[in-house]
C-alpha positions in Angstrom: 16.6 82.1 -128.2 16.5 85.7 -126.7 14.0 87.1 -124.3 11.9 88.8 -127.0 11.6 85.5 -128.9 10.5 83.7 -125.7 7.9 86.3 -125.0 6.5 86.0 -128.5 6.4 82.2 -128.2 4.7 82.5 -124.9 2.1 84.9 -126.3 1.3 82.4 -129.1 0.9 79.6 -126.6 -1.4 81.7 -124.4 -3.5 82.5 -127.5 -3.8 78.9 -128.3 -5.0 78.1 -124.8 -7.6 80.9 -125.0 -8.9 79.7 -128.4 -9.0 76.1 -127.1 -11.1 77.2 -124.1 -13.4 79.3 -126.3 -14.0 76.4 -128.6 -14.8 73.7 -126.0 -14.3 74.9 -122.5 -12.1 72.7 -120.3 -13.1 69.4 -121.7 -10.0 69.0 -123.9 -7.6 70.5 -121.3 -5.2 68.4 -119.3 -4.9 69.3 -115.6 -1.5 70.9 -116.4 -3.1 73.1 -119.1 -5.8 74.2 -116.7 -3.3 75.3 -114.1 -1.2 76.9 -116.8 -4.2 78.8 -118.2 -5.1 80.1 -114.7 -1.5 81.2 -114.1 -1.4 83.2 -117.3 -3.9 85.7 -115.8 -1.6 86.7 -113.0 1.7 86.3 -115.0 1.0 88.1 -118.3 4.6 88.2 -119.6 6.3 85.0 -118.4 6.1 81.3 -119.4 4.1 79.4 -116.8 4.3 75.8 -118.1 7.1 74.9 -115.7 5.4 76.4 -112.6 2.1 74.7 -113.5 3.9 71.3 -113.8 5.7 71.8 -110.5 2.5 72.8 -108.7 0.8 69.6 -109.9 3.8 67.5 -108.9 3.8 69.1 -105.4 0.0 69.0 -104.7 -0.9 65.9 -106.7 -3.9 67.0 -108.7 -5.8 70.0 -110.1 -8.0 70.2 -107.1 -5.0 69.9 -104.8 -3.4 72.9 -106.5 -6.5 75.0 -106.2 -7.2 74.1 -102.6 -3.6 74.7 -101.5 -3.0 77.6 -99.1 -1.5 80.9 -100.4 1.7 80.3 -98.4 2.0 76.8 -99.9 1.5 78.1 -103.4 4.0 80.9 -103.0 6.7 78.3 -102.4 6.4 77.1 -106.0 9.0 78.9 -108.1 7.2 81.1 -110.6 4.0 81.4 -108.6 3.9 84.8 -106.9 1.5 86.3 -104.5 -0.9 87.5 -107.2 -1.3 84.0 -108.7 -1.5 82.4 -105.2 -4.3 84.7 -104.3 -6.0 84.1 -107.6 -5.9 80.3 -107.2 -7.2 80.6 -103.7 -10.0 82.9 -104.9 -11.0 80.2 -107.5 -11.2 77.6 -104.7 -13.2 79.7 -102.4 -15.6 80.9 -105.1 -16.2 77.3 -106.1 -17.0 76.5 -102.5 -19.4 79.4 -102.2 -21.1 78.4 -105.4 -21.8 74.9 -104.2 -23.1 76.3 -100.8 -25.4 78.8 -102.6 -26.7 76.1 -104.9 -27.4 73.8 -101.9 -29.0 76.5 -99.7 -32.7 75.9 -99.0 -32.8 72.7 -101.0 -33.6 69.2 -99.7 -30.1 68.3 -100.8 -28.7 66.1 -98.1 -31.0 63.1 -98.2 -28.1 60.7 -98.8 -24.4 60.2 -98.2 -23.8 60.5 -102.0 -25.4 64.0 -102.0 -23.1 65.0 -99.1 -20.1 63.6 -100.9 -20.9 65.4 -104.2 -21.3 68.7 -102.3 -18.0 68.5 -100.4 -15.7 66.3 -102.5 -14.3 69.2 -104.5 -13.2 71.2 -101.4 -12.1 68.3 -99.1 -10.6 65.4 -101.0 -7.1 66.9 -101.4 -6.7 68.7 -98.1 -3.4 67.8 -96.4 -4.8 68.2 -92.9 -8.0 66.6 -91.5 -10.9 69.0 -91.3 -14.0 68.3 -89.3 -17.0 70.0 -90.8 -20.6 70.1 -89.6 -23.6 70.7 -91.8 -26.5 72.2 -89.9 -29.9 71.3 -91.3 -33.5 72.2 -90.6 -36.4 69.8 -90.3 -36.7 69.4 -94.1 -33.0 68.5 -94.4 -32.3 71.9 -96.0 -28.9 73.4 -95.4 -28.8 76.2 -92.8 -25.0 76.5 -92.9 -21.9 74.5 -92.9 -18.9 75.2 -90.7 -15.3 73.9 -90.3 -15.1 73.4 -86.5 -11.8 71.6 -86.0 -8.5 71.2 -87.9 -5.9 68.6 -87.6 -5.9 64.9 -86.9 -8.8 63.7 -84.9 -6.4 61.7 -82.8 -4.1 64.8 -82.3 -6.6 67.5 -81.7 -9.8 66.9 -79.8 -13.3 67.4 -81.3 -15.5 68.6 -78.4 -19.1 67.3 -78.6 -20.2 70.2 -76.3 -19.0 72.8 -78.8 -20.6 70.9 -81.7 -24.0 70.8 -79.9 -23.7 74.5 -78.8 -23.2 75.6 -82.4 -26.2 73.5 -83.4 -28.4 75.2 -80.9 -27.2 78.6 -81.9 -28.0 77.8 -85.5 -31.4 76.4 -84.5 -30.6 73.1 -86.3 -32.9 70.2 -86.1 -30.3 67.8 -87.5 -26.6 67.6 -88.2 -24.3 65.8 -90.6 -20.6 65.4 -89.7 -18.0 65.2 -92.4 -14.2 64.9 -92.3 -11.5 63.9 -94.7 -8.7 61.4 -94.5 -5.6 62.9 -96.2 -4.2 59.4 -96.7 -7.0 58.7 -99.2 -8.4 55.7 -97.2 -11.9 56.5 -96.2 -12.3 53.6 -93.7 -13.1 54.8 -90.2 -10.5 54.5 -87.4 -11.5 53.4 -83.9 -11.2 57.1 -82.9 -13.6 58.0 -85.6 -16.2 55.5 -84.3 -15.8 56.6 -80.7 -16.1 60.3 -81.7 -19.3 59.6 -83.7 -20.8 57.6 -80.8 -20.1 60.5 -78.4 -21.5 63.1 -80.8 -24.7 61.0 -81.4 -25.2 60.7 -77.6 -24.6 64.4 -77.0 -27.0 65.4 -79.8 -29.7 63.0 -78.8 -29.8 64.4 -75.3 -31.1 67.7 -76.8 -33.3 66.0 -79.4 -31.0 67.0 -82.3 -30.8 64.3 -84.9 -27.5 63.1 -86.3 -28.2 62.0 -89.9 -24.7 60.8 -90.8 -21.0 61.1 -90.5 -19.3 60.9 -93.8 -15.5 60.3 -94.2 -14.1 61.5 -97.6 -11.1 59.8 -99.0 -9.7 59.6 -102.5 -12.7 59.5 -104.9 -14.6 57.5 -102.3 -16.4 57.9 -99.0 -17.6 56.0 -95.9 -21.0 56.6 -94.5 -21.8 55.7 -90.9 -25.5 55.9 -91.7 -25.3 53.6 -94.7 -23.4 51.0 -92.6 -26.1 51.2 -89.9 -23.8 52.6 -87.3 -25.8 55.8 -86.6 -28.9 53.7 -85.8 -26.8 51.4 -83.7 -25.5 54.3 -81.6 -29.0 55.7 -81.2 -30.3 52.3 -79.9 -27.3 52.1 -77.5 -28.1 55.5 -76.2 -31.8 54.7 -75.7 -31.0 51.4 -73.9 -28.6 53.2 -71.5 -31.1 56.0 -70.9 -34.0 53.6 -70.2 -31.8 51.6 -67.8 -31.1 54.8 -65.9 -34.7 55.9 -65.5 -36.1 52.4 -64.8 -37.1 51.8 -61.2 
């Protein structure tokens, strides 16, 4: 089959994808077809089925492909800078949409709400990301911020910086969220110690820590739901009372 025949065949396949999307959105699309459909926008004259398949194999899932960095995407044969930027744009646009939808809404009253808000952007990250949600007294989102990157055992999370950012944002409360690239959402001993230190530091300045949520593969662990946040607060108050007692 010559190049012209391949191009005509590719055009027909692209047209079928467009018609399929127009008829029912993405409901009947496989993950491979979604990636392929996105890649057709940046690659108008070449077949993109193989690059789409390779990207899914490399990054593990649709959300893994979309959340991959531009440099990582460019390493896939057939995905150039234009497509890499476009996929990254999709990821960042989705994140901004979720933030805008959550802004000024009492959205974070439970660990499930936090998980729903951040699952899309955090579940398939290959590095640990420590994110802080700053809330007002009504538990409305002021802003969220990625403060630290890398393993929590390999790169320190500084409670002083977390609290400083909370004061700058005039936050009354905070929620901490980080991901486990392994997919296991169970907290490590380092996670527990870090959370305890953060609760102590925040409590000194009358800033409430509502939760620390660890996101894994389709699941999460909530320090608040397990009673650990209240336990750290009680421990802080006991130590503080011992220090001031005559």
